[in-house]
C-alpha positions, 0 to 999 in steps of 0.5 A: 952184492946189488946185482945178487940183490936184486936178483933176489928181489925179482925172484919174489915178484915172481914166486909172490905172483906164481903163488896168486896165480896157484890160489885162483886157479885152486878156487877157479878149478876146483876139480883139477888137483894142484897138490903137487905145484903147492909142495913145489911152491913151498919148495921154492920159498924155502930155497930162496930163504937159503938163497937169501941168507946165503947171498946176504950173510954167510955161504957156511948156511948155504951149506949147512942148510943143503946139508940138512935137506940131504939129511931129510932127503936120506931119511925120507928114502930109507923110511921107504925100505922094509928093513930088519933090525941088522939094517940099522948100524948100516944106516947109522953110518950112512948118516954119519957120511953125511957130515963127512961129505959136507966137510970136504965140501968146506975145505975145498978138498975136490979130490976128496970130495968127488971120491969119497962116497962113490968110492971109500963109502962104497968100499966100507959101508957093508961092513957093519953089514957083514960083521956078525950079521949073516949074509941073508939080504946083505946084497939087498941092504947094502946097495940099496943104501948106497942108492940113496946115499949116492943120489940123496947125498952125493947127488945133492952135496954138489949144489953146496960145492959151486960156491966153494968152487967158484964163489965169484959166481957160485951163488948165481949158478945154484940159483940158476940150476935151481930155478930151471930145475923147479920150473921145468918139475911145475911145467911138466906137471901142469902141461900133464894135468892140462893135456898130457895123454901118453903117461912114461910110467903110468904105474909109478908116477901118472903125472909124467907124460911126454907131452909135459916133457916135451913143454917142459923141456921147451919152457926151461931152454927158453927161460935158460937162454932170458936168464943166463944173463944175469945169473951165470957167465956162460955164452949164448951157446951153452945158455941154451945147452944149459936149459936143454941140459937141466931139463932132459938130466931133471926128468930123468931124475924124477922118472927114477925116483918114481920108479924107484918109490914104487918098487920099494913101496910095492904092496903100500899105497897108503905110504906111498900117497903119503910119501907124496908130500915129502923132501924127496918128492920135492928134491927128486930132479935136483938129485941129478941135475945138480951133478950133471950140471957141475960137471959139465961146467967143471969141463967146459969152464976154466972158473969152476 
């Protein structure tokens, strides 16, 4: 508990310094657009609060908070879809799967946790769309709903399972994962603003550049090597590898969600700009880094 408390205090101090620098940079360079960084800082404060509650009081608080986060991320994803009346029942069933998925986590049933959405929800989610709703637009409606569930619910729910899989190290591993994921996002964003030239997907996200990715990869890997002894039971080799893995998977998460949003919102630029401030834009990298890091750790280490 003393070690966890010290870690949280250090993260609070670092976040305070970053927030102050963000404020000063905004004043000194008003021509630069730091809004994306501001939204990420707000996300960091929210996540720090969740981890404080989970570490100092009860892990169930963390589980419930992550369940709410998954709900709002899925809700904002569905808000991008030009849906018909026939899709409403489909969306309702998708929402109802969220508490069920987190219930499997709460009781520690790994087998059901890992197959519930990819198999059972995948097979039975089409039923409300099939019954008396016709065939027009069936594949589009169901596939979009299932994509949302896989990313926003199944992907993010892995964050909650860490503490169930390994109560001793779970909180530290999640903190390690979230810190590196958000650090990679922030460095990618800042590097792209200052010297990013070659955009990865200019039509979907002009803030993603190859130069930003390279900087984020190096910084995240270096940060992983520095902090892994304090937050994880990993060895030095895997401490470095984890940073590389998180940086790479986080980049693909941001890239995928950016292209997905642009595809769903073609012709609706106002709504696309508004969703840059959403929960979905703040957790896009975590939808990839959470399951990838979880399963790699589970495969190589016995404590999971």
